[in-house]
KEMIKOL-982036 format. One record per residue: residue number from 1; residue in one letter; z negated, y negated, x negated of N, C-alpha, C in turn. Coordinates in nm, 3 decimals. Example, Ala and Ser with C-alpha at 12.3 -4.5 7.8 and 13.67 -1.06 7.14 Angstrom:
% residues 2
> 1	a	-0.780	0.569	-1.319	-0.780	0.450	-1.230	-0.780	0.330	-1.320
> 2	s	-0.708	0.225	-1.285	-0.714	0.106	-1.367	-0.787	-0.003	-1.290
//
This chain:
% residues 248
> 1	m	-1.741	-2.570	-0.614	-1.763	-2.569	-0.764	-1.611	-2.586	-0.822
> 2	e	-1.589	-2.676	-0.903	-1.463	-2.691	-0.980	-1.449	-2.575	-1.077
> 3	l	-1.338	-2.521	-1.074	-1.310	-2.391	-1.167	-1.253	-2.460	-1.292
> 4	p	-1.279	-2.394	-1.412	-1.217	-2.426	-1.545	-1.076	-2.402	-1.531
> 5	p	-0.986	-2.475	-1.616	-0.840	-2.441	-1.609	-0.833	-2.283	-1.643
> 6	p	-0.724	-2.231	-1.580	-0.703	-2.084	-1.613	-0.672	-2.042	-1.749
> 7	a	-0.703	-1.945	-1.800	-0.665	-1.915	-1.943	-0.521	-1.907	-1.971
> 8	v	-0.455	-1.863	-1.891	-0.304	-1.865	-1.905	-0.245	-1.969	-1.794
> 9	p	-0.183	-2.066	-1.856	-0.124	-2.171	-1.782	-0.018	-2.121	-1.667
> 10	p	-0.015	-2.165	-1.545	0.069	-2.113	-1.453	0.228	-2.156	-1.493
> 11	g	0.270	-2.250	-1.576	0.385	-2.289	-1.615	0.466	-2.171	-1.707
> 12	l	0.367	-2.085	-1.772	0.429	-1.982	-1.835	0.508	-1.877	-1.745
> 13	y	0.461	-1.868	-1.621	0.525	-1.770	-1.535	0.637	-1.842	-1.451
> 14	d	0.759	-1.874	-1.521	0.851	-1.957	-1.474	0.943	-1.850	-1.393
> 15	e	1.057	-1.905	-1.338	1.166	-1.828	-1.268	1.233	-1.738	-1.368
> 16	a	1.262	-1.784	-1.480	1.323	-1.688	-1.585	1.234	-1.566	-1.611
> 17	y	1.105	-1.582	-1.641	1.022	-1.486	-1.658	1.024	-1.375	-1.546
> 18	y	1.015	-1.415	-1.414	1.016	-1.316	-1.302	1.156	-1.255	-1.290
> 19	r	1.257	-1.328	-1.326	1.394	-1.271	-1.317	1.442	-1.190	-1.429
> 20	e	1.387	-1.189	-1.548	1.424	-1.138	-1.676	1.329	-1.058	-1.741
> 21	v	1.186	-1.091	-1.725	1.102	-1.020	-1.822	1.003	-0.936	-1.744
> 22	c	0.959	-0.983	-1.628	0.850	-0.919	-1.550	0.899	-0.783	-1.509
> 23	g	0.807	-0.700	-1.497	0.845	-0.555	-1.464	0.927	-0.537	-1.340
> 24	d	1.021	-0.443	-1.330	1.113	-0.417	-1.231	1.212	-0.552	-1.203
> 25	a	1.233	-0.621	-1.308	1.329	-0.732	-1.300	1.463	-0.675	-1.257
> 26	a	1.513	-0.581	-1.334	1.654	-0.523	-1.318	1.655	-0.467	-1.166
> 27	a	1.552	-0.413	-1.104	1.561	-0.364	-0.975	1.573	-0.470	-0.880
> 28	f	1.491	-0.569	-0.902	1.484	-0.700	-0.811	1.634	-0.752	-0.813
> 29	a	1.696	-0.777	-0.934	1.815	-0.841	-0.933	1.919	-0.757	-0.867
> 30	a	1.897	-0.632	-0.849	1.983	-0.537	-0.766	1.954	-0.533	-0.618
> 31	g	1.840	-0.603	-0.580	1.811	-0.595	-0.444	1.715	-0.493	-0.410
> 32	d	1.659	-0.419	-0.502	1.577	-0.320	-0.482	1.430	-0.353	-0.466
> 33	l	1.368	-0.339	-0.369	1.234	-0.400	-0.349	1.147	-0.281	-0.332
> 34	g	1.178	-0.164	-0.354	1.119	-0.031	-0.349	1.030	-0.020	-0.467
> 35	g	1.040	0.109	-0.523	0.935	0.143	-0.647	0.808	0.140	-0.613
> 36	i	0.734	0.059	-0.725	0.598	0.064	-0.702	0.539	-0.015	-0.589
> 37	y	0.642	-0.097	-0.507	0.601	-0.169	-0.401	0.590	-0.074	-0.285
> 38	a	0.691	-0.011	-0.272	0.704	0.106	-0.148	0.585	0.193	-0.158
> 39	w	0.554	0.237	-0.288	0.425	0.325	-0.324	0.303	0.249	-0.285
> 40	a	0.290	0.121	-0.321	0.169	0.053	-0.281	0.163	0.038	-0.130
> 41	a	0.253	-0.005	-0.060	0.253	-0.012	0.083	0.211	0.123	0.153
> 42	d	0.278	0.237	0.091	0.237	0.365	0.148	0.079	0.388	0.130
> 43	t	0.027	0.353	-0.001	-0.107	0.391	-0.035	-0.209	0.306	0.051
> 44	l	-0.165	0.178	0.088	-0.249	0.089	0.162	-0.221	0.115	0.309
> 45	a	-0.140	0.209	0.356	-0.114	0.242	0.492	-0.090	0.115	0.573
> 46	l	-0.003	0.038	0.507	0.052	-0.081	0.586	0.133	-0.063	0.695
> 47	g	0.102	-0.126	0.821	0.172	-0.117	0.930	0.124	-0.218	1.038
> 48	a	0.185	-0.207	1.162	0.147	-0.297	1.257	-0.007	-0.306	1.285
> 49	g	-0.051	-0.430	1.307	-0.189	-0.454	1.309	-0.268	-0.475	1.212
> 50	r	-0.214	-0.452	1.083	-0.282	-0.453	0.964	-0.254	-0.606	0.864
> 51	h	-0.351	-0.648	0.807	-0.326	-0.779	0.730	-0.342	-0.736	0.590
> 52	l	-0.236	-0.758	0.502	-0.238	-0.743	0.363	-0.241	-0.898	0.298
> 53	v	-0.347	-0.893	0.203	-0.347	-1.004	0.097	-0.311	-0.949	-0.025
> 54	d	-0.207	-1.023	-0.074	-0.137	-0.987	-0.205	-0.172	-1.078	-0.313
> 55	v	-0.279	-1.058	-0.397	-0.307	-1.156	-0.479	-0.233	-1.159	-0.613
> 56	g	-0.167	-1.268	-0.639	-0.084	-1.257	-0.762	0.060	-1.183	-0.719
> 57	c	0.105	-1.238	-0.600	0.223	-1.173	-0.533	0.368	-1.181	-0.614
> 58	g	0.369	-1.254	-0.717	0.482	-1.251	-0.802	0.611	-1.289	-0.708
> 59	r	0.704	-1.197	-0.738	0.836	-1.221	-0.650	0.837	-1.195	-0.516
> 60	g	0.737	-1.125	-0.461	0.718	-1.102	-0.317	0.755	-0.965	-0.260
> 61	e	0.784	-0.864	-0.355	0.835	-0.729	-0.317	0.734	-0.663	-0.226
> 62	l	0.612	-0.663	-0.252	0.518	-0.605	-0.155	0.496	-0.674	-0.030
> 63	l	0.515	-0.810	-0.035	0.501	-0.898	0.091	0.619	-0.833	0.180
> 64	a	0.738	-0.814	0.135	0.857	-0.775	0.206	0.840	-0.631	0.255
> 65	q	0.790	-0.534	0.184	0.753	-0.411	0.217	0.644	-0.419	0.345
> 66	a	0.564	-0.500	0.329	0.449	-0.517	0.451	0.516	-0.562	0.566
> 67	v	0.590	-0.669	0.567	0.672	-0.719	0.670	0.759	-0.619	0.744
> 68	a	0.833	-0.561	0.651	0.909	-0.441	0.704	0.861	-0.347	0.782
> 69	r	0.717	-0.322	0.761	0.644	-0.213	0.817	0.571	-0.274	0.937
> 70	g	0.573	-0.394	0.976	0.529	-0.461	1.087	0.396	-0.508	1.058
> 71	a	0.349	-0.511	0.932	0.206	-0.579	0.900	0.215	-0.736	0.892
> 72	r	0.110	-0.790	0.891	0.089	-0.942	0.861	0.073	-0.945	0.697
> 73	a	0.142	-1.036	0.647	0.127	-1.039	0.493	0.114	-1.168	0.448
> 74	t	0.021	-1.186	0.365	-0.017	-1.316	0.306	-0.015	-1.299	0.144
> 75	g	0.065	-1.380	0.083	0.075	-1.367	-0.068	0.005	-1.489	-0.114
> 76	v	-0.065	-1.476	-0.251	-0.142	-1.585	-0.316	-0.078	-1.591	-0.453
> 77	e	-0.038	-1.705	-0.491	0.026	-1.724	-0.621	-0.012	-1.857	-0.684
> 78	y	-0.034	-1.872	-0.798	-0.068	-2.004	-0.878	0.053	-2.051	-0.941
> 79	s	0.155	-1.985	-0.957	0.289	-2.033	-1.020	0.380	-2.062	-0.903
> 80	e	0.415	-2.191	-0.912	0.522	-2.267	-0.813	0.651	-2.174	-0.808
> 81	d	0.694	-2.131	-0.926	0.812	-2.059	-0.917	0.807	-1.921	-0.860
> 82	a	0.699	-1.856	-0.883	0.679	-1.724	-0.825	0.656	-1.742	-0.664
> 83	a	0.585	-1.853	-0.619	0.574	-1.875	-0.480	0.699	-1.905	-0.432
> 84	a	0.788	-1.977	-0.489	0.918	-2.012	-0.412	1.013	-1.870	-0.415
> 85	l	0.997	-1.783	-0.521	1.072	-1.671	-0.508	1.012	-1.564	-0.399
> 86	a	0.893	-1.564	-0.381	0.824	-1.479	-0.286	0.850	-1.533	-0.143
> 87	r	0.865	-1.657	-0.130	0.904	-1.708	0.022	1.038	-1.653	0.035
> 88	a	1.137	-1.678	-0.056	1.275	-1.628	-0.044	1.276	-1.469	-0.020
> 89	t	1.199	-1.400	-0.087	1.210	-1.246	-0.088	1.143	-1.193	0.052
> 90	a	1.041	-1.267	0.102	0.971	-1.214	0.216	0.943	-1.333	0.312
> 91	p	1.060	-1.378	0.382	1.053	-1.500	0.467	0.961	-1.481	0.587
> 92	g	0.923	-1.351	0.620	0.831	-1.322	0.733	0.681	-1.328	0.681
> 93	a	0.639	-1.349	0.561	0.518	-1.359	0.508	0.472	-1.500	0.477
> 94	e	0.341	-1.519	0.484	0.279	-1.643	0.439	0.273	-1.642	0.283
> 95	v	0.297	-1.738	0.218	0.278	-1.756	0.077	0.191	-1.894	0.044
> 96	v	0.094	-1.870	-0.013	0.001	-2.002	-0.044	0.003	-2.013	-0.200
> 97	l	-0.004	-2.142	-0.226	-0.006	-2.166	-0.372	-0.166	-2.195	-0.407
> 98	a	-0.225	-2.092	-0.470	-0.372	-2.115	-0.484	-0.396	-2.031	-0.618
> 99	d	-0.541	-2.044	-0.677	-0.588	-1.973	-0.773	-0.648	-1.844	-0.723
> 100	a	-0.621	-1.725	-0.803	-0.680	-1.614	-0.755	-0.842	-1.592	-0.748
> 101	r	-0.908	-1.714	-0.824	-1.034	-1.732	-0.818	-1.100	-1.802	-0.705
> 102	a	-1.009	-1.861	-0.626	-1.043	-1.932	-0.513	-0.959	-1.908	-0.399
> 103	l	-0.971	-1.807	-0.330	-0.861	-1.783	-0.220	-0.884	-1.854	-0.097
> 104	p	-0.790	-1.936	-0.053	-0.803	-2.029	0.055	-0.798	-1.947	0.187
> 105	l	-0.873	-1.849	0.204	-0.860	-1.745	0.319	-1.009	-1.736	0.372
> 106	p	-1.019	-1.716	0.494	-1.153	-1.692	0.565	-1.213	-1.562	0.514
> 107	d	-1.339	-1.537	0.536	-1.420	-1.411	0.514	-1.352	-1.304	0.584
> 108	a	-1.349	-1.171	0.551	-1.337	-1.066	0.613	-1.199	-1.084	0.707
> 109	c	-1.116	-1.116	0.649	-0.978	-1.145	0.722	-0.874	-1.046	0.684
> 110	a	-0.895	-0.954	0.582	-0.786	-0.878	0.536	-0.832	-0.725	0.548
> 111	d	-0.744	-0.645	0.597	-0.736	-0.500	0.598	-0.722	-0.432	0.461
> 112	a	-0.641	-0.492	0.382	-0.597	-0.448	0.257	-0.558	-0.566	0.152
> 113	c	-0.605	-0.548	0.038	-0.578	-0.639	-0.072	-0.504	-0.553	-0.183
> 114	a	-0.417	-0.630	-0.264	-0.360	-0.566	-0.371	-0.371	-0.653	-0.496
> 115	l	-0.374	-0.615	-0.613	-0.368	-0.688	-0.739	-0.270	-0.597	-0.836
> 116	l	-0.151	-0.608	-0.813	-0.045	-0.534	-0.894	-0.007	-0.615	-1.021
> 117	d	-0.050	-0.548	-1.110	-0.001	-0.587	-1.247	-0.054	-0.732	-1.269
> 118	v	-0.191	-0.761	-1.225	-0.264	-0.890	-1.233	-0.371	-0.902	-1.318
> 119	v	-0.466	-0.790	-1.334	-0.582	-0.792	-1.377	-0.567	-0.820	-1.532
> 120	e	-0.464	-0.747	-1.599	-0.440	-0.782	-1.740	-0.421	-0.936	-1.769
> 121	h	-0.388	-1.027	-1.677	-0.353	-1.159	-1.694	-0.484	-1.234	-1.684
> 122	l	-0.591	-1.172	-1.661	-0.716	-1.258	-1.628	-0.824	-1.225	-1.722
> 123	t	-0.894	-1.328	-1.792	-1.015	-1.297	-1.876	-1.129	-1.226	-1.799
> 124	a	-1.211	-1.195	-1.853	-1.325	-1.109	-1.792	-1.403	-1.195	-1.692
> 125	p	-1.428	-1.322	-1.713	-1.498	-1.421	-1.617	-1.394	-1.447	-1.504
> 126	e	-1.264	-1.447	-1.538	-1.181	-1.473	-1.422	-1.161	-1.356	-1.342
> 127	l	-1.172	-1.247	-1.389	-1.143	-1.119	-1.306	-1.260	-1.109	-1.228
> 128	e	-1.389	-1.141	-1.290	-1.509	-1.150	-1.208	-1.505	-1.214	-1.086
> 129	r	-1.465	-1.351	-1.106	-1.445	-1.438	-0.972	-1.335	-1.387	-0.874
> 130	c	-1.228	-1.337	-0.938	-1.120	-1.291	-0.849	-1.168	-1.162	-0.765
> 131	l	-1.231	-1.085	-0.823	-1.278	-0.974	-0.745	-1.395	-1.003	-0.651
> 132	a	-1.470	-1.102	-0.684	-1.568	-1.131	-0.581	-1.493	-1.222	-0.466
> 133	e	-1.385	-1.282	-0.487	-1.310	-1.350	-0.377	-1.234	-1.223	-0.302
> 134	v	-1.184	-1.121	-0.367	-1.126	-1.010	-0.283	-1.225	-0.939	-0.201
> 135	a	-1.344	-0.902	-0.250	-1.452	-0.859	-0.179	-1.480	-0.937	-0.046
> 136	r	-1.486	-1.078	-0.074	-1.510	-1.162	0.026	-1.420	-1.161	0.160
> 137	v	-1.292	-1.164	0.125	-1.185	-1.151	0.219	-1.168	-1.034	0.293
> 138	l	-1.192	-0.918	0.231	-1.175	-0.782	0.279	-1.268	-0.754	0.392
> 139	r	-1.210	-0.681	0.485	-1.313	-0.653	0.611	-1.389	-0.547	0.563
> 140	p	-1.511	-0.517	0.625	-1.565	-0.397	0.582	-1.481	-0.272	0.616
> 141	g	-1.477	-0.191	0.507	-1.402	-0.072	0.506	-1.257	-0.115	0.460
> 142	g	-1.222	-0.241	0.433	-1.085	-0.255	0.381	-1.079	-0.230	0.244
> 143	r	-0.945	-0.202	0.203	-0.929	-0.131	0.077	-0.846	-0.217	-0.023
> 144	l	-0.889	-0.210	-0.153	-0.812	-0.265	-0.251	-0.736	-0.172	-0.344
> 145	l	-0.605	-0.215	-0.378	-0.532	-0.122	-0.469	-0.504	-0.221	-0.595
> 146	v	-0.536	-0.153	-0.715	-0.513	-0.225	-0.845	-0.406	-0.134	-0.919
> 147	h	-0.311	-0.206	-0.982	-0.240	-0.147	-1.080	-0.226	-0.230	-1.209
> 148	t	-0.237	-0.164	-1.325	-0.254	-0.259	-1.428	-0.171	-0.180	-1.567
> 149	m	-0.109	-0.246	-1.632	-0.059	-0.182	-1.752	-0.016	-0.294	-1.855
> 150	p	-0.035	-0.282	-1.989	-0.080	-0.130	-2.050	-0.229	-0.132	-2.062
> 151	q	-0.277	-0.013	-2.037	-0.410	0.011	-2.067	-0.453	-0.011	-2.221
> 152	r	-0.548	-0.071	-2.248	-0.596	-0.108	-2.386	-0.587	-0.007	-2.498
> 153	r	-0.628	0.133	-2.460	-0.648	0.223	-2.560	-0.519	0.253	-2.624
> 154	i	-0.407	0.245	-2.562	-0.284	0.285	-2.618	-0.245	0.190	-2.733
> 155	y	-0.283	0.068	-2.742	-0.262	-0.009	-2.852	-0.378	-0.017	-2.958
> 156	d	-0.500	-0.030	-2.902	-0.621	-0.029	-2.971	-0.665	0.101	-3.037
> 157	w	-0.643	0.196	-2.994	-0.683	0.339	-3.041	-0.575	0.420	-3.105
> 158	t	-0.483	0.447	-3.009	-0.369	0.545	-3.047	-0.280	0.493	-3.145
> 159	y	-0.220	0.368	-3.133	-0.146	0.301	-3.225	-0.195	0.275	-3.349
> 160	r	-0.329	0.220	-3.350	-0.390	0.209	-3.478	-0.408	0.328	-3.565
> 161	a	-0.452	0.442	-3.485	-0.460	0.563	-3.546	-0.316	0.607	-3.610
> 162	l	-0.217	0.585	-3.546	-0.062	0.628	-3.596	-0.039	0.528	-3.730
> 163	r	-0.100	0.421	-3.713	-0.062	0.311	-3.832	-0.135	0.342	-3.959
> 164	l	-0.246	0.434	-3.951	-0.316	0.474	-4.057	-0.214	0.560	-4.163
> 165	v	-0.115	0.601	-4.107	-0.017	0.695	-4.163	0.100	0.611	-4.191
> 166	a	0.153	0.540	-4.094	0.272	0.436	-4.096	0.214	0.314	-4.124
> 167	r	0.194	0.269	-4.248	0.137	0.139	-4.270	0.231	0.037	-4.264
> 168	s	0.364	0.056	-4.263	0.457	-0.040	-4.267	0.485	-0.101	-4.129
> 169	w	0.426	-0.017	-4.029	0.448	-0.076	-3.890	0.359	-0.209	-3.876
> 170	p	0.398	-0.288	-3.769	0.327	-0.404	-3.738	0.161	-0.391	-3.717
> 171	a	0.093	-0.479	-3.750	-0.053	-0.448	-3.713	-0.072	-0.445	-3.572
> 172	d	0.004	-0.539	-3.500	-0.016	-0.536	-3.341	0.109	-0.516	-3.286
> 173	p	0.148	-0.421	-3.199	0.275	-0.400	-3.145	0.317	-0.485	-3.012
> 174	r	0.210	-0.552	-2.974	0.243	-0.627	-2.861	0.352	-0.741	-2.861
> 175	n	0.423	-0.746	-2.759	0.541	-0.837	-2.765	0.495	-0.978	-2.736
> 176	e	0.584	-1.088	-2.746	0.530	-1.217	-2.735	0.472	-1.261	-2.589
> 177	h	0.535	-1.193	-2.482	0.471	-1.228	-2.362	0.330	-1.156	-2.355
> 178	e	0.308	-1.030	-2.405	0.178	-0.980	-2.385	0.083	-1.068	-2.473
> 179	h	0.116	-1.113	-2.590	0.031	-1.199	-2.661	-0.008	-1.330	-2.587
> 180	a	0.081	-1.383	-2.529	0.066	-1.501	-2.454	-0.006	-1.481	-2.322
> 181	m	0.013	-1.373	-2.253	-0.031	-1.356	-2.121	-0.137	-1.241	-2.091
> 182	h	-0.159	-1.136	-2.178	-0.245	-1.032	-2.155	-0.386	-1.057	-2.223
> 183	v	-0.446	-1.137	-2.141	-0.579	-1.180	-2.195	-0.688	-1.094	-2.154
> 184	g	-0.649	-0.983	-2.065	-0.759	-0.902	-2.012	-0.716	-0.748	-1.989
> 185	e	-0.650	-0.696	-2.098	-0.597	-0.566	-2.069	-0.741	-0.463	-2.070
> 186	q	-0.718	-0.370	-1.999	-0.833	-0.299	-1.942	-0.833	-0.161	-1.984
> 187	t	-0.946	-0.085	-1.991	-0.970	0.067	-1.994	-1.010	0.112	-1.862
> 188	r	-1.014	0.243	-1.867	-1.061	0.303	-1.726	-1.195	0.264	-1.702
> 189	g	-1.288	0.266	-1.817	-1.425	0.234	-1.789	-1.448	0.072	-1.751
> 190	s	-1.367	-0.009	-1.830	-1.401	-0.151	-1.827	-1.346	-0.193	-1.666
> 191	l	-1.247	-0.133	-1.614	-1.196	-0.153	-1.477	-1.299	-0.104	-1.377
> 192	r	-1.333	0.017	-1.396	-1.450	0.078	-1.305	-1.565	-0.015	-1.298
> 193	r	-1.611	-0.055	-1.414	-1.739	-0.148	-1.416	-1.710	-0.272	-1.328
> 194	a	-1.601	-0.338	-1.349	-1.563	-0.451	-1.301	-1.559	-0.459	-1.142
> 195	l	-1.511	-0.338	-1.084	-1.491	-0.335	-0.957	-1.636	-0.304	-0.876
> 196	r	-1.721	-0.232	-0.945	-1.844	-0.186	-0.901	-1.928	-0.325	-0.900
> 197	a	-1.918	-0.401	-1.014	-1.987	-0.522	-1.026	-1.965	-0.625	-0.911
> 198	a	-1.839	-0.616	-0.859	-1.799	-0.697	-0.749	-1.862	-0.644	-0.620
> 199	g	-1.928	-0.534	-0.610	-1.990	-0.501	-0.480	-1.898	-0.398	-0.411
> 200	l	-1.788	-0.355	-0.462	-1.700	-0.262	-0.399	-1.747	-0.118	-0.417
> 201	r	-1.722	-0.056	-0.322	-1.762	0.092	-0.327	-1.644	0.202	-0.307
> 202	d	-1.667	0.320	-0.328	-1.587	0.417	-0.332	-1.464	0.402	-0.445
> 203	v	-1.517	0.340	-0.562	-1.426	0.311	-0.663	-1.379	0.423	-0.728
> 204	e	-1.249	0.438	-0.749	-1.183	0.527	-0.819	-1.076	0.465	-0.903
> 205	v	-1.076	0.520	-1.026	-0.981	0.473	-1.138	-0.923	0.580	-1.210
> 206	r	-0.790	0.597	-1.211	-0.723	0.701	-1.274	-0.611	0.658	-1.361
> 207	y	-0.562	0.749	-1.444	-0.441	0.710	-1.525	-0.322	0.738	-1.446
> 208	g	-0.216	0.662	-1.465	-0.084	0.687	-1.382	-0.004	0.769	-1.465
> 209	e	0.140	0.749	-1.453	0.233	0.824	-1.510	0.315	0.775	-1.602
> 210	w	0.311	0.634	-1.623	0.394	0.564	-1.713	0.354	0.600	-1.857
> 211	v	0.468	0.648	-1.931	0.449	0.670	-2.076	0.535	0.566	-2.150
> 212	h	0.454	0.464	-2.199	0.520	0.355	-2.279	0.528	0.390	-2.423
> 213	d	0.644	0.410	-2.468	0.666	0.438	-2.611	0.776	0.354	-2.674
> 214	g	0.830	0.243	-2.611	0.939	0.165	-2.654	0.883	0.085	-2.780
> 215	f	0.764	0.052	-2.779	0.712	-0.034	-2.901	0.701	0.036	-3.042
> 216	l	0.715	0.173	-3.009	0.689	0.248	-3.160	0.810	0.225	-3.240
> 217	p	0.801	0.182	-3.369	0.922	0.185	-3.457	1.002	0.298	-3.488
> 218	s	0.925	0.419	-3.479	0.987	0.549	-3.522	1.025	0.629	-3.396
> 219	w	1.144	0.698	-3.410	1.194	0.777	-3.292	1.105	0.913	-3.293
> 220	r	1.052	0.942	-3.415	0.967	1.067	-3.431	0.833	1.043	-3.355
> 221	a	0.788	0.927	-3.390	0.665	0.876	-3.321	0.671	0.890	-3.169
> 222	r	0.775	0.829	-3.128	0.813	0.823	-2.985	0.812	0.969	-2.900
> 223	a	0.887	1.053	-2.981	0.891	1.199	-2.929	0.762	1.258	-2.938
> 224	w	0.678	1.238	-3.035	0.537	1.283	-3.046	0.443	1.226	-2.915
> 225	w	0.472	1.098	-2.898	0.396	1.031	-2.794	0.425	1.098	-2.663
> 226	r	0.559	1.117	-2.643	0.597	1.171	-2.514	0.542	1.323	-2.488
> 227	r	0.539	1.392	-2.587	0.482	1.530	-2.596	0.328	1.542	-2.567
> 228	a	0.259	1.429	-2.646	0.115	1.429	-2.633	0.079	1.386	-2.484
> 229	a	0.169	1.298	-2.425	0.126	1.267	-2.287	0.134	1.370	-2.165
> 230	r	0.192	1.476	-2.218	0.173	1.594	-2.133	0.059	1.681	-2.147
> 231	v	-0.017	1.658	-2.250	-0.147	1.734	-2.281	-0.268	1.666	-2.226
> 232	p	-0.329	1.733	-2.112	-0.424	1.666	-2.044	-0.540	1.584	-2.135
> 233	p	-0.584	1.639	-2.237	-0.701	1.574	-2.305	-0.633	1.450	-2.385
> 234	l	-0.493	1.433	-2.410	-0.464	1.322	-2.479	-0.394	1.213	-2.384
> 235	r	-0.392	1.248	-2.245	-0.348	1.147	-2.172	-0.415	1.007	-2.160
> 236	p	-0.551	1.003	-2.170	-0.605	0.875	-2.175	-0.557	0.788	-2.314
> 237	l	-0.517	0.854	-2.405	-0.464	0.785	-2.525	-0.312	0.756	-2.528
> 238	t	-0.244	0.808	-2.436	-0.106	0.792	-2.419	-0.036	0.725	-2.306
> 239	v	-0.095	0.768	-2.192	-0.036	0.703	-2.059	-0.086	0.550	-2.059
> 240	a	0.003	0.474	-2.020	0.002	0.321	-2.032	-0.060	0.253	-1.905
> 241	n	-0.061	0.327	-1.776	-0.093	0.244	-1.648	-0.223	0.306	-1.615
> 242	l	-0.303	0.220	-1.547	-0.419	0.251	-1.464	-0.391	0.222	-1.311
> 243	i	-0.455	0.299	-1.233	-0.465	0.290	-1.084	-0.596	0.288	-1.030
> 244	a	-0.640	0.191	-0.956	-0.766	0.193	-0.893	-0.764	0.157	-0.757
> 245	t	-0.847	0.216	-0.685	-0.880	0.190	-0.533	-1.031	0.186	-0.522
> 246	a	-1.061	0.105	-0.426	-1.197	0.061	-0.394	-1.202	0.020	-0.241
> 247	r	-1.318	0.024	-0.183	-1.331	-0.024	-0.045	-1.445	-0.134	-0.033
> 248	r	-1.439	-0.223	0.073	-1.548	-0.319	0.072	-1.659	-0.244	0.153
//
C-alpha cells in the first residue's frame, strides 16, 4: 500500500541540522559518540550475536556503539544527509534509506530496536504504523527502547500555568525547529497507549532526568523550575524527557 507523504519532509533534516541543531551536536563535532548512545547500547545489552535496528538513526552514534560492541547494526533513515553521516560515523553498520512506516527488513530479524528522539517527529497515524513495523521486525522477546523529548506537559501545562502570571511571555515557547518538526510530542500516557496498541508487552514508560528550562524568559522562573523538578509530585510537570521500554 502506498504511503501518504510524511508530515515532516525529509529535506528539513539536512546536514546542517544534524551538525548544528540536533541534540548532542557539540559532542558529535568533538568526536564523542557516547552520552545517550552508550546508555542506549547498555540498556539494550548490545553485543556479539545481537542485531540492532535503529529506526531514525540520525548521525549514526548508536550504530557505532553497537558495532564497537560486536553487534550487527542496521540503521534506517529517510533523510539522505543523515544516512550519509551515519555511514561515515559507523562504517561497519548497514544504513538503508527508507521510511520508518515501511521498514525494508524481514519479519523477526532484530533482537533490539531503538527509536531515539524520533517519535516526537511523527504524527499519531505515522507513529502507529512505525510501531507496527517495529513489532513486526522484532524477534519474540526482542526489546524496544524509546527516548523522546520534550514531553508535551512541560509546554502545554506547566508553561501555560506560569504564563497566567507572566503574560508578557510568548504564547508558545517552542523554537522554530520544534514548530516545524515536532508533530507528535508525547505524554507518558499517550506513549504508553501507542506502545500497547502496537501489540507490544511489558510496556514501561518513565520520566527521565533532563530538566529543560532554557526556553523560560526569566531567570527566576528557571530557578523555580529546577527546584520544582526535585520534588517528586512535580516531576511530571517539569522533567522534559520520557524513556520507554517494551518487548515483542
